[in-house]
C-alpha positions in Angstrom: 2.2 13.0 47.9 3.2 16.5 47.0 5.9 17.2 43.9 7.5 19.9 42.1 9.4 19.9 38.9 13.2 20.5 38.9 15.9 20.9 36.3 19.6 19.7 36.5 22.2 19.0 34.2 24.3 15.9 33.4 27.5 16.5 31.5 26.0 19.6 29.8 22.6 17.9 29.0 19.5 19.2 30.4 17.8 16.8 32.9 14.1 16.8 34.1 12.9 15.2 37.0 10.8 15.6 40.4 11.3 16.1 44.0 8.5 14.4 45.9 7.5 15.0 49.3 5.3 13.5 52.1 2.0 14.9 52.5 3.1 16.0 56.2 6.2 17.6 55.1 6.7 21.3 56.6 8.8 24.0 55.3 12.3 24.0 56.7 12.7 20.2 57.7 15.3 18.5 56.7 14.4 14.8 55.7 16.5 11.7 54.6 16.0 11.0 51.1 16.0 8.4 48.5 16.7 9.1 44.6 14.3 6.5 42.9 15.7 5.7 39.6 14.0 3.4 36.5 14.9 0.6 34.5 16.5 1.4 31.4 13.3 2.0 29.3 11.3 3.2 32.2 9.9 6.8 32.7 10.1 9.1 35.9 6.4 9.0 36.0 6.3 5.4 35.9 8.2 3.4 38.3 10.4 6.2 40.2 7.0 7.8 40.8 5.7 4.6 42.1 8.5 4.1 44.4 8.3 7.8 45.7 4.7 7.3 46.3 5.2 4.4 48.5 8.3 6.0 50.4 7.0 9.6 50.8 4.2 7.6 52.8 6.9 6.6 55.2 8.1 10.0 55.6 11.1 10.3 53.0 11.9 12.7 50.3 12.2 11.0 47.1 13.3 12.4 43.7 12.7 10.7 40.0 14.0 11.7 36.8 14.2 10.7 33.0 17.6 9.5 31.8 19.4 11.4 29.0 17.8 10.3 25.7 14.3 10.1 27.2 12.4 13.1 27.0 11.8 15.7 28.6 15.4 15.3 29.5 17.8 16.1 26.7 19.8 13.9 24.5 23.6 13.4 25.1 24.5 15.3 22.1 22.4 16.6 19.0 23.9 14.5 16.6 23.4 11.4 18.9 19.6 11.3 19.2 18.4 8.4 21.5 21.6 7.4 22.6 22.3 6.1 26.1 24.4 3.6 27.9 24.1 2.1 31.1 27.5 4.3 31.8 25.8 7.4 30.9 23.0 6.7 33.2 25.7 6.1 35.7 26.7 9.5 35.4 23.2 10.9 35.3 22.4 9.2 38.6 25.3 10.4 40.0 24.4 14.0 39.1 21.0 13.6 40.0 22.0 12.1 43.8 24.0 15.4 44.2 21.5 17.7 43.3 18.9 16.0 45.5 21.6 16.3 48.4 21.5 20.2 47.8 17.6 20.5 47.8 16.3 22.7 50.9 14.0 19.7 51.9 16.9 17.1 52.4 19.4 16.1 54.9 22.5 16.1 52.6 24.1 13.3 55.2 21.0 10.9 54.9 20.7 10.1 51.3 20.3 6.7 49.5 19.6 5.2 46.2 17.0 2.9 44.9 16.9 1.1 41.1 14.7 -0.8 39.6 15.7 -3.5 36.7 18.8 -2.4 35.3 18.9 0.6 37.2 19.6 -1.4 40.1 23.1 -2.2 38.8 24.0 1.3 38.0 22.8 2.4 41.5 25.2 -0.2 42.9 28.0 1.2 40.6 27.1 4.8 41.8 27.3 3.6 45.4 30.6 2.0 45.0 32.3 5.2 43.8 30.4 7.8 45.8 30.8 7.4 49.4 27.9 10.3 49.9 25.5 7.4 49.0 24.8 5.9 52.6 22.5 2.8 51.3 21.4 1.4 48.3 18.6 -0.8 47.1 19.0 -2.9 43.8 15.7 -4.4 42.8 14.9 -7.3 40.2 18.5 -6.2 38.6 21.7 -8.2 37.7 25.1 -8.8 38.5 26.8 -10.0 35.3 25.4 -8.5 32.2 26.5 -11.2 29.6 25.2 -13.7 31.6 21.6 -12.1 32.5 21.5 -11.5 28.5 22.4 -15.1 27.6 20.3 -16.8 30.2 17.4 -14.4 29.0 17.7 -14.8 25.3 19.1 -18.2 24.8 22.4 -18.9 23.2 21.4 -18.6 19.6 19.5 -15.5 20.1 22.2 -14.1 22.1 25.0 -14.8 19.7 22.8 -12.9 16.8 22.5 -10.2 19.1 26.2 -9.9 20.0 27.0 -9.8 15.8 24.0 -7.3 15.4 25.3 -4.9 18.0 28.9 -5.4 16.4 27.7 -4.2 13.1 25.7 -1.4 14.2 28.9 -0.5 16.5 31.1 -0.3 13.3 28.3 1.7 11.3 27.8 4.3 14.0 31.7 4.5 14.1 32.4 4.9 10.5 29.4 7.0 9.6 28.0 8.6 12.8 24.8 6.9 12.2 23.3 6.1 15.6 21.6 3.1 14.5 18.2 3.2 16.0 16.0 0.0 16.8 13.1 -1.0 19.0 14.6 -1.4 22.5 13.4 -5.0 22.9 15.2 -6.3 19.6 18.6 -6.8 21.8 16.9 -7.6 25.0 15.6 -10.7 26.7 12.1 -11.0 24.9 10.0 -11.7 28.1 6.1 -11.2 27.9 5.8 -10.4 31.5 8.3 -7.6 30.8 7.7 -6.1 27.3 3.7 -6.9 26.6 2.9 -6.4 30.3 4.7 -3.2 30.8 3.3 -1.7 27.5 -0.1 -3.1 27.8 -0.5 -1.9 31.5 1.8 0.4 32.9 2.4 2.7 29.7 -1.3 2.7 28.9 -2.4 3.7 32.5 0.2 6.5 32.8 -0.7 7.6 29.2 -4.4 8.1 30.0 -5.4 4.5 28.4 -4.9 5.6 24.7 -4.2 3.4 22.2 -0.4 2.2 21.3 1.2 3.6 24.3 1.6 7.1 22.7 3.1 9.3 25.5 0.8 12.5 25.6 3.6 14.5 27.1 6.2 13.7 24.4 4.0 13.0 21.3 5.7 9.8 20.4 5.3 6.1 20.7 6.9 4.6 23.7 9.2 2.8 24.0 10.8 4.6 21.3 13.5 3.1 19.1 16.8 3.9 20.5 20.5 3.6 19.6 21.9 0.2 19.8 24.6 1.4 22.0 22.5 0.3 24.9 22.6 -3.1 24.0 26.6 -3.3 24.3 26.4 -1.9 27.4 24.3 -4.4 28.7 26.7 -7.1 27.9 29.6 -5.4 29.3 28.1 -4.3 32.6 29.4 -6.1 35.6 29.2 -5.2 39.1 30.9 -8.4 40.9 34.0 -6.5 41.9 31.6 -3.0 43.0 29.3 -4.8 45.1 31.9 -5.2 48.1 33.3 -2.0 47.7 29.7 -0.5 48.9 30.5 -1.7 52.5 30.2 -0.4 55.3 27.2 1.2 54.0 24.1 -1.2 53.6 23.1 -3.2 50.4 19.3 -4.3 50.0 18.7 -6.9 47.2 15.0 -7.4 46.5 14.1 -9.7 43.8 10.7 -11.7 42.2 11.4 -15.1 43.3 10.0 -16.4 40.3 11.5 -13.8 37.7 11.8 -14.9 34.2 13.6 -11.4 32.8 16.3 -11.2 35.6 16.9 -15.0 37.1 17.1 -15.3 40.4 20.7 -16.2 40.4 21.4 -12.6 39.8 19.9 -12.0 43.2 21.6 -14.6 45.1 25.2 -13.4 43.5 24.4 -9.8 44.6 23.7 -10.8 48.1 26.5 -13.2 48.4 29.1 -10.6 46.9 27.9 -7.6 49.1 29.3 -7.3 52.6 27.5 -6.6 55.8 25.3 -4.9 56.1 22.9 -6.6 53.4 19.3 -7.7 53.2 17.9 -10.2 50.8 14.2 -9.8 50.3 12.2 -12.0 47.9 8.7 -11.1 46.5 6.5 -13.8 45.8 5.9 -12.8 42.0 7.5 -12.7 38.7 9.1 -9.2 37.2 6.3 -6.5 37.3 3.1 -8.1 37.4 2.5 -7.0 40.8 4.3 -3.1 40.5 1.1 -1.5 41.3 0.5 0.8 44.2 -2.3 -1.3 46.1 -0.6 -4.8 45.5 0.2 -6.5 48.6 3.4 -7.9 47.1 4.4 -4.3 46.2 3.4 -3.0 49.7 5.5 -5.6 51.3 8.4 -4.6 49.6 7.7 -1.0 50.1 7.6 -1.5 54.1 10.7 -3.6 53.9 12.7 -1.0 51.9 11.1 1.6 54.3 12.6 0.0 57.2 16.0 -0.8 55.5 16.3 3.0 54.9 15.3 4.1 58.1 18.0 2.0 59.7 20.5 2.7 57.4 20.7 6.4 56.1 23.0 7.6 58.8 26.3 9.3 58.5 29.6 7.9 57.9 33.1 9.4 58.6 36.4 7.9 57.3 34.4 5.1 56.3 32.9 4.0 59.8 29.3 4.4 60.4 28.4 6.7 63.2 26.7 5.2 66.5 
């Protein structure tokens, strides 16, 4: 896979990412492209790059980037460090998608979205409002943020989280204090996502150094973030948006035994989406299979490649061209 670093802007914030090219790409070609997006604490060099390595192997151009609040991309505002919400990620992904379309290697009429974790729900939101998106894949994500959080945390912990987020919101609004906390405080505390992600994935991309310190950024990851993100988890809901993606295609991928995002979220996403749609289950949990050579990941990558090859086609006036 070849790659080059790119810079674009999202509501004034400088965003940093990469264009990923197949090894057999030849200058002057215009290929179908997929914007690969992480979960909310993901970094470009982790899951977006993982999916890019897989999909460039099938001939696609890919792009990945870091959301606002995650270095090397800029914060949303100098006085709001580490501030991001799922709504700002909607803007970031939509702007990144437009940027990807105008790259010289890309056929702008054959571009799709892929979102991992909470990024899946965000990508569905972008696809529902931007008809330039020709197909979207949502992977191990959710439909109803409040239901997902409550099921993952339990009623007692969820209630305490709601109250804590309320007090943080009041402090942020009345004092301009961003209220930074560890990102897993107001998040379902599932070992397979938290400890596995930190102990395996982050240490791997950081060269195996202790405490998951990001070499590029010089700081521990995941870093303390504004708790505004937790509020956005609870209010985010794509029930009304999934049907609006049609006649463009929706791919729902999910770990069948996922403990972080319950399988009901995949079942609901597939039920609500209109045709064309696909449902693909991985015989695993959330991310213990998320490595290049894992057979489960390779199976998902092959299914995604087939989906995008079939559905990245031009549309006119809401009707797919034959």
